[in-house]
Backbone as ProteinMPNN parsed JSONL, in Angstrom:
{"seq_chain_A": "XXXXXXXXXXXXXXXXXXXXXXXXXXXXXXXXXXXXXXXXXXXXXXXXXXXXXXXXXXXXXXXXXXXXXXXXXXXXXXXXXXXXXXXXXXXXXXXXXXXXXXXX", "coords_chain_A": {"N_chain_A": [[-22.409, -30.753, 32.417], [-25.59, -30.625, 33.829], [-28.946, -30.835, 32.442], [-30.898, -29.172, 33.694], [-29.36, -27.16, 34.901], [-28.264, -25.969, 32.638], [-30.583, -24.935, 31.45], [-31.298, -23.071, 33.448], [-29.08, -21.358, 33.289], [-29.407, -20.354, 30.687], [-31.868, -19.014, 30.999], [-31.134, -17.024, 32.864], [-29.306, -15.635, 31.277], [-30.996, -14.659, 29.251], [-32.566, -12.93, 30.784], [-30.604, -11.069, 31.524], [-30.04, -9.985, 29.009], [-32.394, -8.748, 28.597], [-34.51, -10.025, 27.264], [-37.664, -11.167, 26.545], [-38.762, -14.26, 27.15], [-39.592, -17.763, 27.355], [-38.184, -20.633, 28.972], [-38.165, -23.945, 28.563], [-38.261, -27.434, 29.503], [-37.648, -30.455, 27.591], [-38.126, -33.524, 25.735], [-35.335, -35.821, 25.533], [-33.192, -35.831, 22.659], [-33.304, -33.155, 23.209], [-32.492, -30.34, 25.129], [-33.465, -27.891, 25.949], [-36.265, -25.756, 25.241], [-36.708, -22.719, 23.892], [-38.861, -20.09, 23.894], [-39.621, -17.187, 22.393], [-41.312, -14.077, 23.057], [-41.946, -12.873, 20.7], [-42.577, -14.826, 18.9], [-40.501, -16.383, 17.988], [-38.748, -19.484, 18.105], [-36.464, -21.585, 19.716], [-34.597, -24.532, 19.741], [-32.544, -26.317, 21.813], [-30.276, -28.826, 21.557], [-28.57, -31.81, 22.608], [-25.712, -32.906, 20.948], [-25.003, -35.799, 18.876], [-23.031, -38.55, 20.112], [-20.859, -39.145, 18.458], [-20.311, -36.782, 17.23], [-18.341, -33.829, 16.629], [-19.202, -31.638, 17.986], [-20.863, -30.261, 20.897], [-23.461, -29.339, 21.292], [-26.502, -28.616, 19.468], [-28.11, -25.918, 18.047], [-31.274, -25.099, 17.03], [-33.589, -23.209, 15.125], [-36.6, -21.351, 14.425], [-37.696, -18.404, 12.917], [-40.185, -17.5, 13.555], [-41.793, -17.715, 11.331], [-44.383, -19.466, 9.588], [-43.882, -21.446, 7.732], [-41.15, -23.2, 6.151], [-37.764, -24.315, 6.719], [-36.078, -25.122, 9.784], [-33.292, -23.267, 10.972], [-29.974, -24.348, 11.645], [-27.351, -24.487, 13.998], [-24.254, -25.71, 14.899], [-22.71, -26.077, 18.094], [-19.83, -25.802, 20.035], [-19.354, -25.147, 22.645], [-20.579, -23.536, 25.681], [-20.36, -20.838, 25.234], [-20.607, -20.713, 22.47], [-23.26, -21.594, 22.321], [-24.593, -19.435, 23.54], [-23.988, -17.433, 21.683], [-25.326, -18.445, 19.416], [-27.953, -18.34, 20.396], [-28.271, -15.555, 20.703], [-28.159, -14.776, 18.008], [-30.353, -16.214, 16.96], [-32.506, -15.14, 18.389], [-32.379, -12.518, 17.771], [-30.853, -10.69, 19.274], [-29.111, -7.79, 20.05], [-25.638, -7.399, 20.093], [-24.376, -5.276, 21.29], [-22.009, -2.715, 22.316], [-18.56, -3.453, 22.462], [-16.582, -3.701, 25.435], [-13.7, -1.916, 26.112], [-10.589, -2.118, 27.565], [-7.849, -0.309, 28.587], [-4.488, 0.69, 29.355], [-3.819, 3.606, 31.36], [-2.729, 6.685, 29.881], [0.742, 7.458, 29.875], [2.297, 9.964, 31.86], [4.058, 12.59, 30.402]], "CA_chain_A": [[-23.408, -29.913, 33.031], [-26.902, -31.253, 33.641], [-29.898, -30.058, 31.644], [-31.555, -28.143, 34.509], [-28.413, -26.05, 35.066], [-28.169, -25.284, 31.345], [-31.803, -24.134, 31.301], [-31.19, -21.936, 34.375], [-28.073, -20.465, 32.71], [-30.033, -19.687, 29.54], [-32.874, -18.095, 31.518], [-30.418, -15.876, 33.433], [-28.742, -14.88, 30.154], [-32.107, -13.942, 28.618], [-32.92, -11.825, 31.673], [-29.533, -10.087, 31.391], [-30.209, -9.357, 27.701], [-33.734, -8.169, 28.606], [-35.309, -10.717, 26.255], [-38.81, -11.844, 27.145], [-38.888, -15.599, 26.574], [-39.686, -18.86, 28.321], [-37.224, -21.724, 28.776], [-38.846, -25.152, 29.018], [-37.593, -28.715, 29.259], [-38.212, -31.246, 26.498], [-37.615, -34.893, 25.688], [-33.992, -35.952, 24.94], [-31.935, -35.166, 22.986], [-33.518, -31.728, 23.424], [-32.168, -29.878, 26.476], [-34.337, -26.759, 26.264], [-37.025, -25.086, 24.197], [-36.794, -21.307, 24.24], [-39.931, -19.47, 23.103], [-39.654, -15.742, 22.541], [-42.622, -13.444, 22.971], [-42.167, -12.434, 19.322], [-42.892, -15.987, 18.075], [-39.313, -17.177, 17.654], [-38.552, -20.676, 18.921], [-35.124, -22.172, 19.614], [-34.43, -25.832, 20.383], [-31.153, -26.644, 22.108], [-30.169, -30.286, 21.646], [-27.239, -32.405, 22.742], [-25.292, -33.544, 19.697], [-24.7, -37.222, 18.966], [-21.733, -38.84, 20.725], [-19.794, -39.168, 17.452], [-20.181, -35.44, 16.664], [-17.299, -33.009, 17.26], [-19.856, -30.558, 18.703], [-21.577, -30.679, 22.093], [-24.868, -28.977, 21.185], [-27.048, -28.083, 18.222], [-29.187, -24.944, 18.239], [-32.154, -25.037, 15.854], [-34.599, -22.189, 15.371], [-37.494, -20.737, 13.441], [-37.839, -16.984, 13.233], [-41.595, -17.168, 13.687], [-42.57, -17.971, 10.118], [-45.15, -20.706, 9.663], [-43.309, -22.464, 6.863], [-39.701, -23.107, 6.012], [-37.008, -25.206, 7.58], [-35.36, -24.517, 10.896], [-31.851, -23.081, 10.802], [-29.224, -25.12, 12.626], [-25.974, -24.076, 14.24], [-23.557, -26.555, 15.867], [-22.024, -25.296, 19.127], [-18.837, -26.599, 20.755], [-19.237, -24.704, 24.031], [-21.692, -22.686, 26.1], [-20.174, -19.554, 24.559], [-21.235, -20.898, 21.163], [-24.706, -21.658, 22.54], [-25.059, -18.065, 23.763], [-23.893, -16.738, 20.402], [-26.428, -18.944, 18.584], [-29.196, -17.795, 20.938], [-28.343, -14.131, 20.338], [-28.486, -14.701, 16.588], [-31.699, -16.737, 16.731], [-33.504, -14.286, 19.022], [-32.203, -11.15, 17.307], [-30.317, -9.869, 20.356], [-27.976, -6.955, 19.669], [-24.462, -7.681, 20.928], [-23.953, -4.07, 21.986], [-20.639, -2.257, 22.089], [-17.599, -4.158, 23.312], [-15.865, -2.912, 26.429], [-12.258, -1.929, 25.864], [-9.802, -1.713, 28.725], [-6.497, 0.042, 28.171], [-3.768, 1.391, 30.428], [-3.869, 5.072, 31.301], [-1.537, 7.218, 29.206], [1.842, 7.86, 30.758], [2.562, 11.414, 31.891], [5.343, 12.841, 29.759]], "C_chain_A": [[-24.78, -30.541, 32.774], [-27.879, -30.278, 32.983], [-30.547, -28.927, 32.436], [-30.637, -26.931, 34.698], [-28.244, -25.271, 33.765], [-29.395, -24.408, 31.136], [-31.769, -22.908, 32.215], [-30.2, -20.899, 33.844], [-28.652, -19.674, 31.542], [-31.048, -18.652, 30.022], [-32.217, -16.842, 32.113], [-29.809, -15.005, 32.332], [-29.826, -14.064, 29.455], [-32.538, -12.75, 29.465], [-31.881, -10.712, 31.579], [-29.67, -9.3, 30.09], [-31.547, -8.634, 27.575], [-34.586, -8.709, 27.461], [-36.434, -11.449, 26.969], [-39.017, -13.173, 26.43], [-39.051, -16.607, 27.698], [-38.646, -19.915, 27.956], [-37.849, -22.963, 29.398], [-37.992, -26.387, 28.746], [-38.31, -29.44, 28.127], [-37.597, -32.64, 26.549], [-36.231, -34.929, 25.039], [-34.101, -36.308, 23.459], [-32.081, -33.672, 23.239], [-33.275, -31.384, 24.892], [-33.142, -28.781, 26.898], [-35.069, -26.297, 25.014], [-37.222, -23.66, 24.677], [-37.817, -20.675, 23.313], [-39.957, -17.974, 23.4], [-41.061, -15.207, 22.42], [-42.962, -12.994, 21.556], [-42.439, -13.6, 18.371], [-41.7, -16.83, 17.673], [-39.195, -18.344, 18.634], [-37.175, -21.244, 18.641], [-35.137, -23.491, 20.374], [-32.946, -26.06, 20.596], [-31.083, -28.142, 22.362], [-28.734, -30.697, 21.922], [-26.922, -33.102, 21.428], [-25.029, -35.028, 19.941], [-23.28, -37.427, 19.492], [-20.588, -38.806, 19.714], [-19.575, -37.802, 16.785], [-19.049, -34.677, 17.357], [-17.896, -31.849, 18.067], [-20.624, -31.105, 19.893], [-23.077, -30.437, 21.988], [-25.208, -28.556, 19.762], [-28.158, -27.106, 18.602], [-29.97, -24.882, 16.938], [-33.221, -23.984, 16.143], [-35.396, -21.851, 14.135], [-37.646, -19.294, 13.872], [-39.309, -16.569, 13.271], [-42.428, -17.419, 12.442], [-43.221, -19.354, 10.199], [-44.549, -21.807, 8.805], [-41.805, -22.272, 6.779], [-39.003, -24.006, 7.019], [-36.324, -24.426, 8.688], [-33.894, -24.356, 10.529], [-31.159, -23.844, 11.923], [-27.815, -24.574, 12.757], [-25.354, -25.024, 15.258], [-22.759, -25.674, 16.82], [-21.085, -26.208, 19.908], [-18.726, -26.251, 22.218], [-20.477, -23.896, 24.401], [-21.573, -21.285, 25.507], [-20.811, -19.612, 23.173], [-22.749, -20.962, 21.261], [-25.264, -20.248, 22.723], [-25.028, -17.251, 22.471], [-25.034, -17.145, 19.471], [-27.768, -18.399, 19.075], [-29.356, -16.316, 20.591], [-28.753, -13.973, 18.88], [-29.939, -15.117, 16.352], [-32.784, -15.808, 17.27], [-33.365, -12.813, 18.629], [-31.695, -10.201, 18.371], [-29.097, -9.109, 19.86], [-26.826, -7.232, 20.627], [-24.01, -6.47, 21.706], [-22.519, -3.708, 21.639], [-19.69, -3.022, 22.998], [-16.932, -3.191, 24.292], [-14.378, -3.036, 26.138], [-11.555, -1.391, 27.091], [-8.375, -1.482, 28.265], [-5.8, 0.754, 29.329], [-3.896, 2.906, 30.243], [-2.605, 5.586, 30.604], [-0.486, 7.651, 30.23], [2.004, 9.364, 30.7], [3.954, 11.648, 31.312], [6.087, 13.982, 30.393]], "O_chain_A": [[-25.093, -30.937, 31.651], [-27.664, -29.066, 32.972], [-30.729, -27.831, 31.905], [-31.105, -25.793, 34.658], [-28.097, -24.049, 33.787], [-29.273, -23.265, 30.696], [-32.169, -21.82, 31.801], [-30.451, -19.697, 33.936], [-28.417, -18.471, 31.421], [-31.085, -17.534, 29.507], [-32.692, -15.728, 31.892], [-29.799, -13.779, 32.443], [-29.601, -12.905, 29.105], [-32.842, -11.683, 28.932], [-32.239, -9.535, 31.556], [-29.445, -8.09, 30.067], [-31.809, -7.981, 26.565], [-35.288, -7.96, 26.781], [-36.197, -12.246, 27.877], [-39.396, -13.21, 25.259], [-38.694, -16.341, 28.846], [-38.277, -20.07, 26.792], [-38.04, -23.027, 30.612], [-37.12, -26.382, 27.877], [-39.429, -29.088, 27.755], [-36.665, -32.896, 27.312], [-35.964, -34.168, 24.108], [-35.022, -37.021, 23.062], [-31.083, -32.988, 23.462], [-33.789, -32.054, 25.787], [-33.589, -28.737, 28.044], [-34.575, -26.424, 23.893], [-37.82, -23.418, 25.725], [-37.665, -20.715, 22.092], [-40.274, -17.553, 24.513], [-41.908, -15.808, 21.759], [-44.129, -12.759, 21.241], [-42.524, -13.394, 17.16], [-41.872, -17.891, 17.074], [-39.498, -18.216, 19.82], [-36.764, -21.374, 17.488], [-35.621, -23.566, 21.503], [-32.169, -26.0, 19.643], [-31.742, -28.664, 23.261], [-27.794, -30.012, 21.518], [-27.764, -33.804, 20.866], [-24.855, -35.456, 21.082], [-22.426, -36.556, 19.326], [-19.459, -38.473, 20.077], [-18.75, -37.68, 15.879], [-18.825, -34.863, 18.553], [-17.161, -31.148, 18.763], [-20.998, -32.278, 19.906], [-23.876, -31.211, 22.515], [-24.339, -28.193, 18.97], [-29.043, -27.44, 19.391], [-29.402, -24.642, 15.872], [-33.702, -23.877, 17.271], [-34.963, -22.026, 12.997], [-37.717, -19.001, 15.065], [-39.63, -15.403, 13.041], [-43.655, -17.341, 12.499], [-42.677, -20.28, 10.799], [-44.696, -22.986, 9.125], [-41.264, -21.287, 7.282], [-39.579, -24.401, 8.033], [-36.03, -23.238, 8.552], [-33.321, -25.21, 9.852], [-31.7, -23.97, 13.022], [-27.167, -24.241, 11.765], [-25.865, -25.142, 16.372], [-22.201, -24.654, 16.416], [-21.496, -27.264, 20.389], [-18.076, -26.972, 22.973], [-21.319, -23.606, 23.551], [-22.586, -20.616, 25.3], [-21.477, -18.666, 22.752], [-23.451, -20.448, 20.391], [-26.287, -19.902, 22.132], [-25.942, -16.471, 22.202], [-25.639, -16.297, 18.816], [-28.624, -18.036, 18.268], [-30.446, -15.874, 20.228], [-29.595, -13.136, 18.553], [-30.669, -14.443, 15.626], [-33.858, -15.699, 16.68], [-34.13, -11.965, 19.089], [-32.063, -9.026, 18.378], [-28.164, -9.701, 19.318], [-27.026, -7.291, 21.84], [-23.311, -6.622, 22.708], [-21.899, -4.326, 20.773], [-19.984, -3.218, 24.177], [-16.749, -2.011, 23.994], [-13.864, -4.138, 25.941], [-11.899, -0.322, 27.594], [-7.766, -2.346, 27.633], [-6.456, 1.352, 30.182], [-4.056, 3.407, 29.13], [-1.537, 4.985, 30.727], [-0.811, 8.146, 31.309], [1.868, 9.975, 29.64], [4.913, 10.977, 31.693], [7.19, 14.316, 29.96]]}, "name": "protein", "num_of_chains": 1, "seq": "XXXXXXXXXXXXXXXXXXXXXXXXXXXXXXXXXXXXXXXXXXXXXXXXXXXXXXXXXXXXXXXXXXXXXXXXXXXXXXXXXXXXXXXXXXXXXXXXXXXXXXXX"}
């Protein structure tokens, strides 16, 4: 997947989650820089070719000092999970689908 499509996917996900943030391009290996209105910043990078992971998500929670947290991601599902954690997005309640009870 090319970088522009990943950025568009992230932007659509943020809109779905109702998170106010910008998604910008950056120099490789960075794919996207996500800046939340609350001061949080997330960098999504492509991992090195010899890594078992496809992406690395790094973020600061808005504090001026301290090191960025890093989470390796093997898929876009992992990227979305890392973004939710980094941006403080509540996962909400899971939807459960079950068959209707049988009439006895």
